[in-house]
C-alpha positions in Angstrom: -74.0 -15.7 -28.4 -77.6 -16.0 -29.6 -77.8 -18.9 -32.0 -78.9 -18.6 -35.6 -82.1 -20.5 -35.1 -83.4 -17.8 -32.8 -82.2 -15.0 -35.1 -84.0 -16.7 -38.0 -87.2 -16.8 -35.9 -87.1 -13.1 -35.4 -86.6 -12.5 -39.2 -89.3 -14.9 -40.4 -92.1 -13.4 -42.6 -95.7 -13.4 -41.5 -97.7 -16.6 -41.3 -99.5 -16.0 -44.6 -96.3 -16.5 -46.5 -95.1 -19.6 -44.6 -94.5 -22.7 -46.7 -93.2 -26.1 -45.9 -89.5 -25.3 -45.5 -87.3 -28.4 -46.3 -84.6 -27.1 -43.8 -84.5 -25.0 -40.7 -81.2 -23.5 -39.5 -79.8 -25.4 -36.5 -78.2 -23.6 -33.5 -74.7 -24.0 -34.8 -75.5 -22.7 -38.3 -75.8 -26.2 -39.9 -79.0 -27.4 -41.4 -81.3 -30.0 -40.0 -84.2 -31.6 -41.7 -87.6 -30.3 -40.6 -90.5 -31.5 -42.8 -92.8 -29.2 -40.9 -93.8 -25.6 -40.9 -91.0 -23.5 -39.6 -93.4 -21.4 -37.6 -96.8 -19.6 -37.4 -98.3 -16.4 -36.2 -101.1 -15.9 -33.8 -102.9 -12.6 -32.9 -104.1 -12.4 -29.3 -106.8 -10.0 -30.3 -108.3 -12.8 -32.5 -107.5 -15.9 -30.5 -108.4 -14.6 -27.0 -106.9 -16.7 -24.3 -104.1 -19.2 -24.7 -103.2 -22.1 -22.5 -99.6 -23.3 -22.9 -98.6 -26.8 -21.8 -95.4 -28.6 -22.4 -93.7 -31.9 -21.6 -96.6 -34.2 -21.2 -94.3 -37.2 -22.2 -97.3 -39.3 -23.0 -96.3 -43.0 -22.9 -97.7 -46.4 -22.4 -97.2 -49.2 -19.8 -95.4 -49.1 -16.5 -93.0 -46.2 -17.2 -95.6 -43.8 -18.6 -94.6 -40.4 -17.1 -98.0 -38.9 -17.5 -99.9 -41.7 -15.7 -100.0 -39.9 -12.3 -101.5 -36.7 -13.7 -103.4 -38.0 -16.8 -106.9 -37.8 -15.3 -106.2 -34.3 -13.8 -105.0 -33.1 -17.3 -108.0 -34.6 -19.0 -110.5 -33.0 -16.6 -108.8 -29.6 -16.7 -109.0 -29.5 -20.5 -112.4 -31.1 -20.8 -114.3 -29.2 -18.1 -112.4 -26.0 -17.7 -110.5 -24.8 -20.8 -112.4 -26.2 -23.7 -115.9 -24.9 -22.7 -114.4 -21.5 -21.9 -113.0 -21.1 -25.5 -109.3 -21.3 -24.7 -106.8 -22.0 -27.5 -104.5 -24.9 -26.6 -100.8 -24.7 -27.4 -98.8 -27.9 -26.9 -95.2 -26.8 -26.6 -93.1 -29.8 -27.3 -92.4 -33.3 -25.8 -96.1 -34.2 -25.9 -95.6 -37.8 -27.0 -92.6 -39.7 -25.5 -91.3 -41.1 -28.8 -87.9 -41.8 -27.4 -89.3 -44.7 -25.4 -92.6 -45.7 -27.0 -94.1 -46.0 -30.4 -96.9 -43.7 -31.4 -99.4 -46.5 -31.9 -98.9 -47.5 -28.3 -99.3 -44.0 -27.0 -102.5 -43.4 -29.0 -104.0 -46.5 -27.7 -103.2 -45.6 -24.1 -104.4 -42.0 -24.3 -107.6 -42.3 -26.4 -109.5 -39.8 -24.2 -106.7 -37.2 -24.3 -106.5 -37.4 -28.1 -110.2 -37.0 -28.3 -109.9 -33.7 -26.4 -107.1 -32.6 -28.7 -109.4 -33.4 -31.7 -112.1 -31.2 -30.3 -109.7 -28.3 -29.9 -108.3 -28.9 -33.4 -111.7 -29.1 -35.0 -112.4 -25.6 -33.9 -109.0 -24.2 -34.9 -107.9 -24.0 -31.3 -104.9 -26.4 -31.3 -101.3 -25.6 -32.1 -98.4 -28.0 -31.6 -94.7 -27.3 -31.4 -92.1 -30.0 -31.8 -89.8 -31.0 -29.0 -86.7 -33.2 -28.9 -88.8 -36.2 -27.5 -91.5 -36.0 -30.2 -89.6 -34.6 -33.3 -90.2 -38.0 -35.1 -93.8 -36.9 -35.6 -92.5 -35.1 -38.8 -92.2 -38.6 -40.4 -95.8 -39.6 -39.5 -97.7 -39.1 -42.8 -101.1 -39.4 -41.2 -100.5 -37.4 -38.0 -103.7 -35.3 -37.6 -102.3 -32.0 -36.2 -100.1 -29.4 -37.8 -96.5 -29.2 -36.4 -94.4 -26.1 -36.0 -91.0 -25.3 -34.4 -92.2 -22.0 -32.9 -95.2 -19.7 -32.6 -95.0 -16.0 -32.7 -97.8 -14.2 -30.8 -98.8 -10.7 -31.8 -99.9 -8.4 -29.0 -98.6 -5.7 -26.7 -95.2 -7.2 -27.0 -93.9 -9.9 -29.3 -94.0 -13.3 -27.7 -92.2 -16.4 -29.0 -93.3 -19.8 -27.9 -90.9 -22.7 -28.6 -89.8 -25.8 -26.8 -86.3 -24.7 -25.9 -84.2 -27.7 -27.0 -83.1 -25.7 -30.1 -80.4 -24.0 -28.1 -78.6 -27.3 -27.5 -76.3 -28.8 -30.1 -76.8 -32.2 -28.5 -80.5 -32.3 -29.1 -80.5 -30.8 -32.6 -77.6 -32.7 -34.0 -77.6 -36.0 -32.1 -81.2 -36.6 -31.0 -81.6 -39.7 -33.1 -78.6 -41.3 -31.4 -79.9 -40.3 -28.0 -83.3 -41.8 -28.8 -81.6 -45.1 -29.7 -79.8 -45.2 -26.4 -82.9 -44.4 -24.4 -85.2 -46.9 -26.1 -82.9 -49.9 -26.4 -80.4 -49.5 -23.6 -81.8 -47.4 -20.7 -85.5 -48.4 -21.0 -85.1 -52.2 -20.8 -83.1 -51.8 -17.6 -85.5 -49.2 -16.1 -82.8 -46.5 -16.1 -84.2 -43.0 -16.4 -83.0 -41.1 -19.5 -80.6 -38.2 -19.0 -82.1 -34.9 -20.0 -82.0 -31.1 -19.3 -84.7 -31.6 -16.8 -82.4 -33.6 -14.5 -79.2 -31.6 -15.0 -78.9 -28.1 -13.4 -76.1 -27.2 -15.7 -78.1 -28.1 -18.9 -81.2 -26.2 -17.5 -79.1 -23.1 -16.9 -77.6 -23.3 -20.4 -80.9 -23.6 -22.1 -82.5 -20.8 -20.1 -79.6 -18.5 -20.4 -79.6 -18.7 -24.3 -83.4 -18.1 -24.4 -83.0 -15.2 -21.9 -80.3 -13.6 -24.1 -82.4 -14.0 -27.2 -85.4 -12.3 -25.6 -83.3 -9.4 -24.3 -81.7 -8.8 -27.7 -85.0 -8.7 -29.5 -87.1 -6.9 -26.8 -89.6 -9.8 -26.7 -90.9 -12.5 -24.4 -89.9 -16.2 -24.7 -92.1 -19.0 -23.4 -90.3 -22.3 -23.4 -90.6 -25.8 -21.8 -87.9 -28.5 -22.0 -86.3 -28.0 -18.6 -89.4 -28.9 -16.7 -88.7 -25.9 -14.4 -91.5 -23.3 -14.2 -90.2 -19.8 -14.6 -92.2 -16.5 -14.3 -90.5 -13.2 -15.3 -87.2 -15.0 -15.5 -87.4 -16.2 -11.9 -87.4 -19.8 -10.8 -88.7 -20.9 -7.4 -85.3 -20.3 -5.7 -84.9 -16.7 -6.9 -88.6 -16.0 -6.4 -88.4 -17.0 -2.7 -85.5 -14.7 -2.1 -87.4 -11.8 -3.6 -90.5 -12.7 -1.5 -88.4 -12.8 1.7 -87.0 -9.4 0.9 -90.5 -8.0 0.3 -91.9 -9.5 3.5 -89.0 -8.1 5.5 -89.7 -4.6 4.1 -93.4 -4.9 5.1 -92.6 -6.3 8.6 -91.8 -3.0 10.4 -95.2 -1.5 9.2 -97.3 -4.5 10.3 -99.1 -5.1 13.5 -100.8 -7.8 15.5 -102.0 -10.8 13.4 -100.5 -9.5 10.2 -97.0 -9.4 11.9 -97.3 -13.0 13.0 -98.4 -14.1 9.5 -95.2 -12.5 8.1 -93.1 -14.2 10.7 -94.6 -17.6 9.9 -94.3 -17.0 6.1 -90.7 -16.0 6.3 -89.9 -19.1 8.4 -91.7 -21.3 5.9 -89.9 -19.7 2.9 -86.5 -20.2 4.6 -87.4 -23.8 5.0 -88.2 -24.0 1.3 -84.8 -22.4 0.4 -83.0 -25.0 2.5 -84.8 -27.8 0.7 -83.9 -26.4 -2.7 -80.3 -26.0 -1.7 -80.1 -29.7 -0.9 -81.6 -30.6 -4.3 -79.4 -28.4 -6.4 -75.6 -28.0 -6.6 -74.5 -24.9 -4.7 -72.4 -23.4 -7.5 -75.4 -23.6 -9.8 -77.7 -21.9 -7.2 -75.2 -19.0 -6.9 -75.6 -18.4 -10.6 -78.7 -16.7 -12.0 -79.9 -15.8 -15.5 -79.1 -12.1 -14.9 -75.9 -12.2 -12.7 -76.0 -9.7 -9.9 -78.3 -7.2 -11.7 -82.0 -6.7 -11.8 -83.7 -9.5 -13.7 -85.3 -8.7 -17.1 -88.7 -10.3 -17.0 -88.5 -11.7 -20.5 -88.3 -15.5 -20.0 -91.2 -17.8 -18.9 -91.4 -21.6 -18.7 -94.6 -23.5 -18.5 -93.0 -26.3 -16.4 -94.4 -29.7 -17.1 -97.4 -31.9 -16.8 -95.5 -34.7 -15.0 -94.7 -33.1 -11.7 -95.1 -35.3 -8.6 -97.8 -33.0 -7.1 -99.5 -31.5 -10.2 -99.3 -29.7 -13.4 -97.8 -26.3 -14.2 -99.0 -24.2 -17.2 -98.9 -20.7 -18.6 -102.1 -18.8 -19.3 -102.0 -15.8 -21.7 -104.4 -13.2 -22.9 -104.1 -9.8 -24.6 -103.5 -8.0 -21.3 -101.8 -10.4 -18.9 -99.8 -13.6 -18.4 -100.0 -16.1 -15.5 -98.3 -19.1 -14.2 -101.0 -21.6 -12.9 -100.8 -24.8 -11.0 -103.3 -27.7 -11.2 -103.4 -30.3 -8.4 -105.6 -32.9 -6.6 -107.1 -31.8 -3.3 -104.8 -33.0 -0.4 -101.8 -33.6 -2.7 -100.8 -30.0 -3.4 -97.4 -28.5 -2.7 -96.9 -27.3 0.8 -96.7 -23.6 0.0 -100.2 -23.8 -1.4 -101.5 -25.2 1.9 -100.3 -22.1 3.8 -103.2 -20.2 2.3 -101.5 -17.4 0.5 -102.6 -18.4 -3.0 -106.2 -18.3 -4.3 -107.6 -21.7 -5.1 -110.3 -22.4 -7.6 -112.4 -25.5 -7.4 -113.2 -27.6 -10.5 -116.8 -28.6 -10.0 -117.6 -32.2 -9.2 -114.0 -33.2 -9.0 -111.1 -33.3 -6.5 -109.1 -31.1 -8.8 -108.0 -27.5 -8.1 -106.4 -24.6 -9.9 -104.2 -21.9 -8.3 -102.6 -18.8 -9.8 -99.0 -18.7 -8.6 -98.0 -15.5 -10.4 -99.7 -13.0 -12.6 -98.7 -9.7 -14.2 -99.8 -7.2 -16.9 -98.1 -7.4 -20.3 -97.7 -3.7 -20.6 -95.9 -3.6 -17.2 -93.6 -6.4 -18.4 -93.0 -4.7 -21.7 -91.9 -1.5 -19.9 -89.5 -3.4 -17.7 -88.0 -5.3 -20.6 -87.4 -2.0 -22.5 -86.0 -0.2 -19.5 -83.9 -3.0 -18.0 -82.9 -4.8 -21.2 -81.3 -1.6 -22.6 -78.3 -1.9 -20.2 -77.0 -4.9 -22.1 -76.2 -2.8 -25.2 
């Protein structure tokens, strides 16, 4: 069942009539205090290109999750996105307030906040709340506007929200979870329990967002689970579709091309085996769409704290793309196989690769045709 928060998102008036709403409906119908704008509207025709990042988990000290990719993120924003006029959307869990105080984070990440300030000064910064940084609503001097969701106007309606709103635990008991993380888990070096580490919680969050998108003939772009999704497909499902495509091409290929397909299928099968070891088998057998064709309505920008780089979503008025930033020599193995274009960031070891890209009009047609079977 689609929760009332998402239904309320779809019924919201246009941005011009938004006020500071004292309450926002929670997923179970009860009310939770917000102290921030419920949402805002963006027009792709006016804003141009959007970069969507989530789950930076900026911290301080030894257990700062962003430490490994911080310089990469700074360079990508400073030298690639800002000069080219991109609008930056920070989609929740930007500051890690469950383990650190905001003053500590701001002192640690001065350069990153300076870049945020530059985007903000030009009206090119939007910031959604997540479950790890929702206490920002109590910061009276916080410099950026805060929202729960962003509705993007274009070829097809697009909703950008963190994703934790679909969980009763995070909306009703987040303050209790924060206390446990900060004063019990953190002092002993124990990692906090989250949807990103639980296959079952990831599946639940994604399933509810997927159902919301189908019901409303729209696209959802979320974060929260740290699992990059493109057109409702995670890496596991995407690999299976890639293997099927390569097998169909194989009988019509010759010579060197035939050998390339053989090598790629072998490599993809190896990737599948690794993913099976990482996830529970009964979870892998499930998918967001059962045994039917997937409706390409759900996207996830992944996170900025991956071991080998940063995932992000890029969006313009015609297309959407899942991109991957990494340091030369430290990329994921499937990038090294040479099947993805790699763009070099000048005077740096950092690289950008487009993992998936598609036209919005094509996605819109598939959502309308495939989504209709649910009703």
